[in-house]
N, C-alpha and C positions, 0 to 999 in steps of 0.2 A: 464438554470437551471442547478443548480447542485444536481443530485439526491434527487429530493423531499424539499429540503431546498427553502425557500421563495428569491425571488431574490435579496432582499436587502444582506440579511445572503449570499447567493452565491457572493457577489460582495467583502464581507468583508473576506472569505475564500481564493478566487482567489489572493487579496492584500496581504494577509500574505505568500501564497506561494513564495518560493526561488527560485524554477526553475520549468521547464515546467511538466506535468503530461501526460504520453501517455496510449494509449489503450495497455494492455498488458495482457494475459490471461495465468495462471499457476497456477498450484496445490499450496496449503500453509497450515501450521497447526501452529493455534495461542496457545500458553503456557501461561496461567497466571501464574506469579511468584510465588506469595504466596502460593496458593492453590494446584499447580499443573494442573488445569483442563485445557484440549486438546481441540482444535475445530479446526474440518476439516475446509476448507473454499477455497476459489478461489481467485486470484490476478485479479482486472479488469482493473486496472490503476496504471502505476508505475512513479514514479519520482526518483531523487538523494537523496531525504530526506524522502520518505515516499511511504505509497500506500493506495490505497482502496481496501478492503477486502468484496466479497460478504456472507452474512450469515445473516440468520434468528434471530439468538439470540445473537448480538453482547455485547462484554463486554462494562462497563461504561466508558464513560469519564474519563481520567486520570489513567485509569490501566495501569499497567507496565506488559507488555508480553515479549517472545520471540518468534520472525516470523522466520519462516521456509519457505522458498521457492522453488519449483522445476519446471526447464523447461527443456524438452529436458535431456540430460546428466548434466546440470548445477545445481548447489546447492548454495543456499545464506540463511545466518540468519544474524540474529542481535537483540537487545534489541531496544525495540520501547514502545511508550505510546500511546494509544488511544486517540486522537486529538477531533474526532467526532464520536456519535454513532446513528444510525438510526435504530430502531427496523424494523424488517422483511426486512429489505433492506443490512445493512454492518455497516462498521466503517472505518473509515480514520487513520491510524495511521504514527506518524512521528518516523523515525529510528532515533536510539542513538547512538553513538560513534561504528559505523560500522569498523569492525577489518579489518586491512590491507588485510588479504588473502581473503577476500569477495568482496572488492573495484573492480577489474577486472571483475567478474561476473555481478557484478549491472552494469558498466558502458559498458560493451557488449550488454546487453539486453537493455539498453537504447539507444544505438547508434543503434540496429535493429529495436527497435520500433518508433524512429524517423524518420529511412529510410521509414519504411512502412506507417507511417503518411505524408511524403511528396510525396509518388508514390500516396496515395489515394487523396490526394489533389490536384494534379497533377500538 
């Protein structure tokens, strides 16, 4: 089951994913484009095309945001769109037009997360 979503809906979400999503913990900030409202949050899952952010009051679906993620000494940011929103839990966001300078950071994090996943899976 995907974080509180009915099993049928979870299947639809998984079918829409273009790449695997891995457990990944990092600090993040979401900035809503129009109002400049900022929310401090935490990444719990990461993929090449988006991430899941833990937060109590997520932005509504279709909200355009700037996502800033920090892990260790690395930093990543990109424009994103809220794909699904779950009150009192968090939101899934899809990355839009990741700038070239941030691609290596994202790829490194994903490589590390995949290796961690393989170690845990045995």
